[in-house]
Each structure stands twice: as structure tokens, then as C-alpha cells.
C-alpha positions in Angstrom: 242.1 107.1 -92.6 243.7 110.4 -91.2 244.7 113.0 -93.9 248.3 113.5 -94.6 249.3 117.1 -95.4 252.7 118.3 -96.8 253.7 121.8 -96.0 256.4 123.4 -98.1 258.1 126.4 -96.4 261.9 126.0 -96.7 263.0 129.3 -95.0 263.7 132.0 -93.6 263.6 132.0 -89.8 260.9 134.7 -89.6 258.7 133.1 -92.3 258.9 129.6 -90.8 257.5 131.2 -87.5 254.9 133.0 -89.4 253.9 129.8 -91.0 253.3 127.9 -87.8 249.7 129.0 -87.4 248.9 127.0 -90.6 250.0 123.8 -88.8 248.2 124.5 -85.4 245.1 125.5 -87.2 245.1 122.4 -89.4 245.6 120.2 -86.1 242.7 122.2 -84.4 240.4 121.5 -87.4 241.6 117.9 -88.0 243.2 116.5 -84.9 244.0 113.1 -86.5 245.8 114.6 -89.5 249.6 113.9 -90.1 251.5 116.9 -91.0 254.9 116.7 -92.6 256.9 119.9 -93.1 259.6 120.3 -95.7 262.0 122.9 -94.4 265.8 124.1 -94.9 268.7 123.0 -92.6 269.0 126.4 -91.1 265.4 126.7 -89.9 264.7 123.0 -89.2 265.4 123.4 -85.3 262.4 125.8 -85.0 260.2 122.9 -85.8 261.7 119.9 -84.2 259.8 120.4 -80.9 256.6 121.6 -82.3 253.7 119.2 -81.2 251.8 120.0 -84.4 254.5 118.7 -86.8 254.5 114.9 -87.1 257.4 114.6 -89.6 260.2 117.0 -90.8 261.9 116.6 -94.2 265.1 118.7 -94.4 266.2 119.8 -97.8 268.5 122.8 -98.4 267.2 125.3 -101.1 270.4 127.5 -100.3 272.8 124.5 -101.1 270.9 123.6 -104.1 270.9 127.1 -105.5 274.5 127.5 -104.6 275.3 124.4 -106.8 273.3 125.8 -109.7 275.2 129.2 -109.5 278.5 127.4 -109.5 277.5 125.2 -112.5 278.0 122.2 -110.4 275.0 120.4 -111.9 276.0 116.9 -111.0 275.7 118.0 -107.3 272.5 119.8 -107.7 271.0 116.8 -109.7 272.1 114.5 -106.7 270.3 116.8 -104.4 267.1 116.7 -106.6 267.2 112.9 -106.5 267.5 113.0 -102.9 264.4 115.1 -102.6 262.5 112.6 -104.9 263.8 109.8 -102.7 262.6 111.5 -99.5 259.1 111.9 -101.0 259.0 108.3 -102.5 256.2 106.2 -101.1 254.4 109.0 -99.5 250.8 109.9 -100.6 249.4 113.3 -99.3 245.9 114.4 -99.1 247.1 118.0 -100.0 250.4 119.8 -100.4 250.5 123.3 -99.2 253.1 125.4 -101.0 253.6 128.4 -98.5 256.9 129.5 -100.1 255.4 130.3 -103.3 258.5 130.1 -105.7 259.2 128.3 -109.1 261.5 125.9 -107.2 258.9 125.1 -104.5 256.3 124.6 -107.3 258.4 122.1 -108.7 259.0 120.4 -105.5 255.2 120.3 -105.0 254.9 118.7 -108.3 257.2 115.8 -107.1 254.9 114.8 -104.3 252.0 112.3 -104.9 248.8 114.2 -104.4 245.6 115.2 -106.1 245.6 118.7 -104.4 248.5 121.2 -104.7 247.4 124.4 -102.9 249.5 127.6 -103.2 249.3 131.4 -102.6 247.3 133.6 -104.8 249.5 136.1 -106.4 252.8 134.0 -105.7 256.0 134.7 -107.6 258.0 133.1 -110.3 255.1 131.4 -112.0 254.4 129.3 -108.9 250.6 129.3 -109.4 251.1 127.3 -112.6 252.2 124.3 -110.5 249.1 124.7 -108.3 245.5 123.4 -109.0 244.2 125.7 -106.1 245.4 128.9 -104.6 244.3 130.6 -101.4 243.5 134.2 -101.0 245.0 136.1 -98.0 242.6 136.5 -95.1 244.1 140.1 -94.4 247.2 142.2 -94.6 249.4 140.5 -92.1 251.8 137.7 -93.3 250.1 135.2 -91.2 246.8 136.0 -92.9 248.5 135.4 -96.1 249.7 132.0 -95.3 246.5 131.0 -93.4 244.5 131.7 -96.6 245.6 128.3 -98.1 243.3 126.6 -95.4 240.1 128.0 -96.9 240.7 125.7 -100.0 240.4 122.8 -97.4 237.2 124.1 -96.0 238.9 125.3 -92.8 237.4 128.6 -91.8 238.3 128.8 -88.0 242.1 129.7 -87.8 244.4 130.7 -84.9 247.1 133.4 -85.5 249.2 132.4 -82.6 252.7 131.6 -83.7 254.5 128.7 -82.1 258.1 128.1 -80.9 259.0 125.6 -78.4 262.3 126.1 -76.4 263.7 122.7 -75.3 264.8 122.0 -71.8 268.5 121.6 -72.8 268.5 125.2 -74.4 267.0 126.5 -71.1 269.8 124.7 -69.2 272.4 126.4 -71.3 270.9 129.8 -70.6 270.6 129.1 -66.9 274.4 128.5 -66.9 275.0 131.4 -69.2 273.3 133.8 -66.9 275.0 132.5 -63.9 278.4 133.0 -65.6 277.6 136.6 -66.3 276.4 137.2 -62.7 272.8 138.2 -63.9 270.5 138.1 -60.9 267.0 136.8 -61.2 265.5 140.3 -60.2 267.5 142.1 -63.1 265.8 143.0 -66.2 267.4 141.6 -69.4 267.2 143.5 -72.6 268.2 141.7 -75.8 269.5 143.7 -78.7 269.7 142.1 -82.2 272.2 144.1 -84.3 271.8 142.5 -87.8 269.2 141.4 -90.4 269.4 139.5 -93.6 268.9 142.7 -95.7 271.4 145.6 -95.4 268.4 148.0 -95.9 266.7 146.6 -92.6 269.8 147.2 -90.5 269.7 150.0 -87.7 273.1 151.7 -87.7 275.6 150.4 -85.1 276.1 154.0 -83.9 272.4 154.1 -83.0 272.7 150.9 -80.9 275.7 152.3 -79.1 273.5 155.3 -78.2 270.6 153.1 -77.2 272.9 151.1 -74.9 274.0 154.3 -73.2 270.5 155.4 -72.7 269.3 152.1 -71.2 272.4 150.3 -69.5 271.5 151.6 -66.0 268.1 150.0 -66.0 268.8 146.8 -67.9 271.4 144.0 -68.4 272.1 144.0 -72.0 272.8 141.0 -74.1 273.7 141.3 -77.7 272.3 138.3 -79.8 272.9 137.3 -83.5 274.5 135.0 -85.9 278.1 134.6 -87.1 277.5 137.2 -89.8 277.1 140.0 -87.1 280.3 139.1 -85.2 282.3 142.1 -86.3 279.3 144.5 -85.7 278.9 143.1 -82.3 282.5 143.7 -81.6 282.2 147.2 -82.8 279.2 148.0 -80.7 280.7 146.4 -77.6 283.8 148.5 -77.9 282.2 151.8 -78.7 279.4 151.4 -75.9 282.0 151.9 -73.2 279.7 150.2 -70.6 279.4 146.6 -69.4 277.3 144.5 -71.9 277.3 140.7 -72.8 278.1 139.8 -76.3 276.6 136.4 -77.3 276.8 137.1 -81.0 277.9 133.9 -82.9 278.1 131.9 -79.7 274.6 130.3 -79.6 272.6 128.0 -81.5 269.2 129.1 -82.9 267.3 127.6 -80.0 269.9 128.7 -77.3 269.2 132.3 -78.7 265.5 131.7 -78.3 266.1 130.7 -74.8 267.9 133.9 -74.1 265.1 135.8 -75.7 262.6 133.9 -73.5 264.3 135.3 -70.3 264.2 139.0 -71.6 262.1 141.8 -70.4 262.2 143.1 -74.0 263.8 142.6 -77.4 264.9 145.2 -79.7 265.4 144.4 -83.4 264.8 145.2 -86.9 262.6 143.1 -89.2 264.5 139.8 -88.7 264.0 136.2 -87.3 264.7 136.9 -83.6 262.1 139.7 -83.6 259.4 137.0 -84.8 261.0 134.6 -82.2 260.2 137.1 -79.5 256.6 137.4 -81.0 256.2 133.6 -80.9 257.5 133.6 -77.3 255.3 136.4 -76.1 258.4 138.4 -75.1 257.6 142.3 -75.5 259.5 143.7 -78.4 260.3 147.0 -80.1 260.6 146.4 -84.0 262.2 148.8 -86.1 260.9 149.0 -89.7 262.0 150.8 -92.8 261.8 149.0 -96.1 259.3 146.4 -94.9 255.7 147.3 -93.8 255.0 146.7 -90.1 251.4 146.3 -90.9 252.4 143.2 -92.6 255.4 142.0 -90.7 255.4 143.2 -87.1 254.6 140.9 -84.2 251.0 141.4 -83.1 249.7 142.2 -79.7 249.9 144.9 -77.2 253.2 143.9 -75.8 254.8 144.5 -79.0 255.9 148.2 -80.2 257.1 149.4 -83.5 259.2 152.5 -84.6 259.2 153.5 -88.2 259.8 156.6 -90.4 257.2 157.5 -93.0 259.2 158.7 -96.1 258.0 158.7 -99.7 260.1 155.7 -100.3 259.2 153.7 -97.1 258.2 150.1 -97.4 260.0 149.7 -100.8 260.8 146.1 -99.9 264.3 146.2 -101.5 267.5 144.7 -100.3 269.4 147.6 -101.7 268.3 151.1 -101.0 267.2 152.9 -104.1 268.2 156.1 -102.7 271.5 154.8 -101.5 271.3 156.5 -98.1 269.0 154.1 -96.0 267.3 157.2 -94.5 264.3 155.2 -93.4 266.4 153.2 -90.7 268.9 156.1 -90.0 266.0 158.4 -89.0 264.7 156.2 -86.3 266.3 157.7 -83.3 267.8 155.8 -80.2 265.6 158.0 -78.0 262.4 156.8 -79.7 263.5 153.4 -79.4 264.3 153.8 -75.7 260.9 155.3 -74.9 259.2 152.3 -76.4 261.4 149.9 -74.5 260.4 151.6 -71.2 256.7 151.4 -72.3 256.6 147.7 -73.0 259.3 146.0 -70.9 258.0 143.6 -68.5 
């Protein structure tokens, strides 16, 4: 009988991508195993075309926690019962909690299994729900996640991240490029303006200066979600040169398809940067509050720019100093130099 494994990693975009080596390494070791992945609504599309994933259970942590914060306990309880229903009748050889929160520990406890395997040193008392914990194989985040496999006796792992762009997304981008008169021989530079943390954001004024430095050699496309729409308009207006603003106009996989066509991607430590890493698209990652040794895409085609300050790598969403100096001090000239060095 094939082993059935449940992976719990609900969000975010970057972490979902960083977790995909766990699934591919499992399949390489146990080709007949069945992998079910529990994931949130926002990130689910990243897994729908992954050949290593046999089943996806979608459950929104964000919506559940929103109900709790709003004291809408009836709706939260309904969601919890829905989660239990989704797991009903399923028996797993092991549950791998690669999110490492109190909530995901509670979710793991709902699954029928004799083995609940988590991350050593996880937050929010999560290890109390586990009967085994895996130690990180190294400093990078993929090493941390892959550490759970040692508990299953799997020692051979593959760090390659996975992201499959479907044909319909590629067709969208083909039409998109034609509409904007981008020729096949032209080099595309994708700029991702925002991140999920204010402290990880590079100033819009720096993006404006970067565009002025690079627009003669690249067709520049701005990418991002609806939260960055105003920032995109500001940069587009202030740049004063021809750029393409797709912020808020694409799905997650359509954005991935745009990234796939790029000669290079410039971004802070955010989901699209790691999408570029999974797609083997050269990238320049800008790091301040998070450590590039842990989070930067790996490989010679990826470059990083960072500042070494006493407060660097604080891993805080609000700057303790109030100035965000670590990101402010990364100059457009330094980023442009890296783009020219790695662009394909």
C-alpha cells in the first residue's frame, strides 16, 4: 500500500515555493506515495499544476483568523468544522507541519495519523502537537523545511523549487506582449515594487531612478498585486519614460508567466522574487530586515544587494529605528550594476 502524506503549509507565496522541494524529494524517495497539501486560497494556484502533488485541500487561515479577530465565532467554528470534514475519512502515514504555528499544530491534530512531524524550534508551542520534529539541514529556508524528511528516513533531498506555469497563462502573456509591441529580441526587466512588510520595501523613488538608468536597454514591466496599485501609478508617473504597468491586472500565474519571459527580475524579499528562483529566471534581490543567506534564491544566476548595518536582519515588520535605513541605503546604481551582470 502506498504511503499517504499530508503537508501543511498554508501560506505565504514565497514559503509555499520554498516548501516544494519537500514534495519533490518525497516523490523521488517514494514514487508511489500520495501527497496531499493543505494550503490557503491565495497560494493554491502555485500548486495546482505541480506533478508531485496528488491532492490539494484549500483552507484559508487568513479568513479564519479574520473571523476570530472580529469575534465572529460562529463563522470561525463553521470553518473549523469544514476543515474537519475535509479531513474526514483520510488516514495518513505522516503529517508534515511545515508552517509551525499553534493553529497548524491544531490542524495536524485533527488528521488521522500516528506520526505528526514538525519543525524543531517552531513558534507558538507548535512542537507540543508533534510527536517528532526535524532539524534544519542548513541555514537556508529550504534546508529548514527539508529537515522534516530525516524523520522519515529520507536523507537524499533536492533543493530545486518547483513552479509550473500553465499554457493558458503563457497564452495570456503572449497576447500581453503583442499588445505592448514587445519584440522577441527585446530584453524584459520585471520590477516588483512591493512586499508584504513595509520594512522590506525599497523606496519608490529608488525604483524611479533605477528605471531611468535601465530603460534604454530593457523593456520594463511593473508587476505586483492590488495592494501596490497606487505605488505603481506613482512610479510610472515619476519615471517619465515608457514602461508597462501590469500591477493588479494579472493573476498569480499570469504574473509568473510574465516573469518567465524576463531577462531579469528586481524585487525585495517577496513572493515574485522566489517565483523567479523557481523558474530559473535571473534575479536581483534586495535585502534589509531579512537575511539573504536564509531567504535569497540560490544559484549563480541570482544576485543580492544588501546593507550591513548594526540592525540588519532584524526580521521585524516595523522598523525599530523608524527610518528603514537598511533598504534606503541600497542605491539604484548598485542594483543596476547587478542587473547588467546577471541579465540573460
